[in-house]
N, C-alpha and C positions, 0 to 999 in steps of 0.2 A: 026788900032784900031777900026774903024767903024764896021768891020765885026765881031771882037771879042765882041764888045758891043752888036750887034744885037743878036749874039748867046747866050750871057749871058742874055739878056733881055728876050729871048724866053724861055730858058731852066731853068733858076734859080727859077722862080715862081712855077715851077712843080717839083722841087727837092724832096720834101717831099712825093709827089705822087709816084714818080719814086722809091724812096727808099722803101716805103711801099710795092710797087709791087715786087720788087727785093727780099725783105726779105721773100717771100713766097717759094723761091726756095733754094736748097742747093748750096752754093757757088762753090763747086767742081764738080758740075754737072748741070750747067745752060744750059737750052735750048738755041739754037743759037740765037733766037730773044732776050732773055733776056741777053745773053752775049754781043750782040751788044749794048743793052741798058746801060749796065754796062760800056762799052767802052766810050759811050757818056757821062756818068757821069765822068769818068776819064778825058775827054776833058774839061768838064765844070769845074772841079777842077783846071786844068792848067789855063784856061782862066780867072777864077776868081781871080787868083793872079794878073794878068795884069790889070784887071778892078778894083778890090777893093784896091790892095795895091800900085801898081807902076803907074798906069795911063798911061802905055805904055807897048808894048809887051815884053820888055826885063828888066832884073833886073837892077835897078838903081845903078850907081857906083860900079859895079861888073864885073868881067871877064865874058867871055862867058860861059854859062851854056848849056851843051849839054847832051842829053840822049842817051846813047849807049845801044842798046838792042841786046842781043846775042841769045835770045830765045823768042818764043811767050810769051806774058804776061800771067800769070795765074790769074784768077779773084781773 
């Protein structure tokens, strides 16, 4: 949890700035740098659930949640 909190604390205050930057590019043709930035946003979204809602890295009182990806994610 400390690493998740550190990431959240560093990234969340810049979310609006990041989103404004990414909105300048077409989603289906992001340059590599911006695509990586979008992936960082995806990570922030996942971490925010643990930090804001659950207070722990896993869903409270639920079965294991696993993400299975069969193809590269598309922005």
